[in-house]
N, C-alpha and C positions, 0 to 999 in steps of 0.2 A: 504494500500500500504506500502511496505517496500523499503526504499531507502538504497542503499549501496554506500559507498564512498571508492574509491581506489586511493590514491594519487600516488601510484607507480605501475601501472598495468604492465602487461608483456604479451609477446607471450610465452606460455609454450610449449616447445618441450620435448617430452618424448621418450627416446631411450630404447627399451627393449632388454636386452642382453640374450643370450642363456644359460649363466652360470654365476658364480660369477665374479664380476669386478676384472680384473687383471691389477694392476698398471704397467705402462711402457710397456704394451703389445698391440698388434693390435687385436681387437675383432670386429667381424661382428655383426651388429644388426639384430635382428629378425624382428623388425618393428619400425617405427617411426611415431609419431602422434603429432599434435599440436592443441592447443586450446587457445582462448583468456583467459587470467588469471589474477592473482592477487587475494588476499583473498576475497575482497568485490565482485569482478566480479564473482568469483566462487559461492559465496552465492546467488547472483542474478540468475546465471545460474541454480542452483539447485531449487530455488523457482519457477522460470518460468517453469522449467521442470515438476513441480508438479501442475501447473495451477494457481499459485499465481501471483498477480500483484507486480512487482518489477522493480525499475529503478536503473541502475548503473550510478553513477557520477564519472567521471575520466577525466584526461587530455589526450590530444592526437590529432594529426592532423587528418583531415577527411579521408585522404587516408591511415592512419596507418593500418598495418595488424591486430592489436588488435581490432580496431573499425570495420574493415571489417568483422572480425570473429564474432563479436557481431551481426552485421546486418544479416549475413548468418544464425546464430542460432536463430534469432528472439528474442533476449534479448534487451528490451528497454534501451536506455542510453541517457545521455546528457554529452557533453564533452566541455572542454576548449581547444580551438586550441593552439597548441604550435609548434615551429619550429623543435625541436629535435625529433628524433624517440624514441619510447618507447623501453624499454629493452626486451631482450630475455633471458629467464631462461631455463636451460637444466636439466632434471631429467634422471638419469640412473637407470633403474629398473632391478633387478635380479630375477630369479625364487624364489618364496616364498615371494615376495613383498618388499625385501630390496631395499631401494631407496637412491641414492646419488644425491643431488641437487647442482647445480652451478648457483647462482643468480647474475646477473649483478646489478650494483648500481642504474641505472636509470638516466634520464635526470635531469639537474640542472634547477630548477625553481626559478626565482628571487622573491623578496618580493612582487612586484606588481602582479605577476602571482599567488603567494600563496594566496593573498587577493582575487583575482578574482575567484580562485577555491573555496575558502570558501564561497564567496557570491553566487556562482552557486549552491553550496550545500544547503545553506539556502533557496534559492528560490525554489529549487526542492523538499525540504522536507516539504513544507506546506501541511498539511492534512495527512502526513504519520503517521503510527502507530509506526514504528520503524525506526531508522537510525543506520546503521551498519558502524562503522569506523574501517577499517580493513587493515592489512598488514604493511609493512615497510614504512617509509617516505623517499622521494627522498633526495638526497644531498642538504644541505642548509636549510632544514626545521627545525624549533625549535623543541626540544624534546617534549615540552608541547602543540604541535599543536592540538592533539586530545582533550585535556582538554579545550583548548580555544574554539574549535568548539562546545564542549558540552555546555559551558557557553553561547555562542552566540545563539545556538539553543534554549536553555531554555529561554533566555531573549527575543528572537524574538517570542516565542510561547505564551507569556503573560498568562502563566498558562495552556496552552493547547499544550505543546511541545510534540514531539514524545519521546518514550522511546529510550534510547541510549545503544547500545552494542559496546564493544571494543574488538577486536581480533588483538593483535600486540605482540611485543616482545622488549626486551632490554629497552633502555631509554624511548621510547614513551609509552610502557606499564607501566613502573614505574611511569612516570609523570602523566598518566591518573588516577592512583590510589592515588598518594600522593598529587597531586596538589589541593590546596584549597585556591586559591588566594583571593576569595571573602569571605572566612570564613563561607560559607553556604553549602559547598559540591556540588555546582552547576557544577563543572567540572568533577565530578565522574560519572562513567557509572551506568546504571541500571543493566547491565549484563556484566560480564567479561568472556572471553573464552580463558584461557590459556591452553597449554598442560602441561605435567608433568615437562618438563625442564623449561618452563617459570614460572610456579607456584613456583618451587624451587628457581629460581633466584629472583623472586619477594618477596617471604617470607624472604629470607636471606638478601636482600638489604634493605628492609624496617624494618627488625627486627620483623616481624609479628609472627614468629614461630621459633622453634628450627631448625637449619640448616639441610637440607636433600637434597640428590641428587635426580635427576629425577628417577633413577632406584629404589631408596628407596620408593619414592612416588607411583610409579607404583605397586611395590610389596606390599605396605601397604595402601590400600584405606582409612583406618582410619586416617593415618597420612596426606594423601592428603586432607581429609575433614577438619582436624584440621587447616591446613595451609590456606585452602579456607575460613574457618570460621573466622580466624583472619583478612583476607582481607575484609570480609563482615562487621565485627565490625568496620572497619576503615571508613565505609560510602558507600561502594559499595553495590548495591542492591542485587546481586546474583552472584555466581561464578559457571560456568560450566567448569570443568577441565577434559579434555580428557586425558585418560591414555593408549593410544595405544590399544593393543589387550586386555588389562585388563578392558576395558570399560570406564566409566566416572563417576565422582561424581558431584552432584549438591548441593550447599549449599545456603540457604537463611536465613533470620532472623528467620524463623519459623521451619526449619528442614534441614536435610542432608540425601542424598540418594546415593546409589551406583547402577549403572546399568551395567549389563554384558550381552554379546551376545555369543552364542556358536561360537567356532572357525570357521572362513571362510577361503577359499583358497585365500590368499592375492595375488593380482596381482600387485597393485600399491597403495602406501599410499598417493600419491599426491592429495591434495584436500579433504582428508577424514575429517580433522578437520573442514574445511569450510562447508562440507556437514552436519556434526554434528550440527553446528550452524544453518544451514538452517532448519534442522529437528526440532530443538527446537523452532524456530520462527514459523514454520508451525503449530506445535501443540499449541503453545501459542495463535496464531491467531484464533484457533478453540475453545478457552476457556478451554483448558486442564489444569488439576492440575499440579503443579510443577513436581511431580514424573513421570507423563505421558509425559510431555515435555521432560524430561530426557530420557524416554523410546524411543521416536521418534528420539531424537538426536543420541543415540547409534545405533539405527536401520539404520539411514541414514549413519553414519560413517562406519559401517560394510559393507553396500552395496557398498559404494564408494571404499573401500579397495579391493573389489572383482572385480572391473571393471578396464579396461586397461587405462593407461595414466592418464590424469586429467579428465576423464569422470565423471560426477556427476549423481547420481541416481534420478529418479522420485519416488514419494511416493509409487507407485504400485510395485516398485522393492525392497522395504524394507520389513523387517519382524519384526515389533514391538512386535508381540505376542511371539516371541522367546526370548525377552529380559527379564531378571530377575531383579527385583527391590528389594533392601535391604535397610531398614532404618538404618542410622548411627547416632552415637553421633556427635554433632557439636563441642565438645571440650573435 
């Protein structure tokens, strides 16, 4: 079983435009769709769509539209009741897949609610193979919340804790990598899933590698692999860095690989990175080698980009045989 944790879930509304976004003008939408979302929720949705057992842990009132959507789609979840409504995020998609996102901040959870949410996650993660800590943190959460969760999961596991994946950005991502309060690396993830922008920010902020922009990392997979390798040397188990249409790189202590997929007709990039993480975990659970986990990750991400709104693909909708794997130098 794979448990996902989304501290700041959302109702994701996608508005498809007939042409490029025109600031300050009135435009009529071609279509509007909505899904229960948030990065961890999207990972669970993609896993369940492929027949895997997954449980989403999140806050939210029983009547909240996000939880109602999970029930309707058959995604198992456990939730911490809160009084405030969950946020709504809006994505504007243009022909060709260009996406503009407007994300609300989310409800404020006090210290008691934060602790209750963490305990709910610890209880729900018993016997899990992976725990995915994903997305932004709501207002008021400490930046090192994910690192604290990782330490408590490992402490509670008594040597049999689940593996931990982190997919976040900004301060929570940096803290998940740099935090080593116990001096034993127990707060660091087994797998980190940044995109090119997040990898560039992380490498620059931590001084792991020579500064580079997201565009430079996407254009030069070797540079992306070098930045990811520096993160791995800091104590992170592996880095799966998605590079948009350029594919993705995976770096572990044992090797580095680039995976590319033939161009797809992009419709919406919302949730493509989350689907890539789900694809990696799907293959990992089947005992696949690292390069083949990367292969399925890119196949899942490409399939997601070809689907409307925040629709996630099932494994039968992916084309892993179309993915090309190239070994890279780690440094």
